[in-house]
N, C-alpha and C positions, 0 to 999 in steps of 0.2 A: 505493501498499498504507498511507504514512504519512495518506492524507486518510484511508482506511477507520479504522484503530487508531484514529486518535482522533476518526471519529463513535462509534467502539464505544466510547468512551470516556466523550466525552457525552451518547450513550444509558442505560450504566449508573448515570452521577451524577442524570441526569433519573430515571434508574427509584427510586433512593434515597429520594428526594423526594418523599413521597406523604403531604401535607396531612394524608390519615384516621387517619393514626396516626401516635402522641401518648407518646413516652418516659413511662414514669413509673418516676424511681427515688425516688420518697419510699414511706415505712413505718413509716405512723404505727401505733404500736404500740398495745394493747388494752388501757389504763385501767384499765379498769371497776373490777379489783377492790383498786385503788389506796389505803389509808387514809392521808388525808394532814391533819392537825393544824395550819395554816396561824395563824401568828399575826400578824395585822396591824394595826399600829397608825398613826393618821393623824392628827398632830402640825400639820399647819400650821394651823389654827388656834388654837394652847396658844399660839406665842408672841406674837401680832400681841394678843392678850388679856392681854400685861405689865402690871399696873397696878401697877406697884411692882418697886422693885431687889429689895425683899426675893421679892417674889413669884418675883421672874427667879432668885431663889438657891436659893429652894425648890423651882424647877422644877428646872434645873440640879442639882439635888445629886437627881434623883430619875432624870435622865438625866445618868449620869458621861460615858460614850459618846459621843453627843453633844454634849457641854459640850466633852471632853477634842478629840475627833481632826475632828467638822465643825466647832466652832465654835474647836480648832485653842487654848488654853486655853497652853501653855507659849509661845505670841507675844506673848502679852502679859506689861511688867513684873512686873503684879500681881493681887491678884483685884480690885483694887478699878478700875483701870481698864481690868477687863477686862469688870465687869458695868454701869458708867459708857456702857464702848464696844457692849455691845449692847445695854441698855433703849433708850439715844439709838436707838438704830437700829429698834428692834422698838415704842417711843414712838413714832413720824414718820410723818406722819399718811399720806405716800404709798407704807407698808408694806397699810395696805390697797388700793391700787390692785395691786399686785406681786400679793398673795389673790387678790382678785377676778378676773385676767384669772390666773392660776396654774388657777382653780375654773371660767373658762370651758372650759379646756384637757380640766380631767382629773374635773369636776364631784364626783362624791359619791367617785369613787376605784375605783368595783365596775368598771369595766374595767382599772381594772390591779392589783387587788386579783386579777380572775379571769386575767389575762395570769401574773402570780406562779403563779399556784395548776394554770396550765396545767405552765410549767413546771418546777415542782416534783414535778409525779406523776409527769413522764416521768423526770425525773433518779432518782427511789424507784422506779421499773420497772425503770432498768437498774441501779440500784445499790440495793438493801435497804434496805443498814446508814445509805445515807445521813440524818444528823439535817437536821432543815429549819430555815432560822435563821430568827429575828422578825425581824419588813420594820417598817419605820418608814420613815414620809414628814412630808416638812416645810418647809416656810418658810425658807431658812435667809438671805435679804437680799442674794441671787448672794455667801453666803458659801461655800461648797461645793457637788461633786453629790453624793458620791457616795461611801461608804462602807461596804466590804464586811469583814467574818469569816467564823469559823464557825460563829455562832450568831446574829450581828445585820448586817442589811442597814439598810441608813437613807441616803432618797436625795431630795438637795433638789430636791424640781420645781421649782421658781423657775427654772433652769437650762432643763429639758427644756423 
């Protein structure tokens, strides 16, 4: 009797293992009616193109979040030390190698832009009041990888 029960249990398990049946749990929402205004800014060429310390100061005056949070301005004793350190980093000839290697992975950034667009479209579908943050990509010289707020996402591509 015991062997018969084991045999029936074995047959039941085998019957459940049908390779032709594929369980699908994925739900893909119909997002074609979702209107999305994604602001995507590629800054990875900007910092290696800095030609003077004043140019760097002007850049950081326009991009204060990048200055304060990604490059951690508060970690430096004063503005002069901060600018001198970053100018030395971005005028180093090896930063071009880092930029080229990053471009090998991300190309023109269209794939990354499309991934953000898909993610935000799905979020907007489920949460219609969701405000799409601006996305910026940058080369940080391995300073920081990611900054996220409700209005801005900064991705340090050289980390990924």
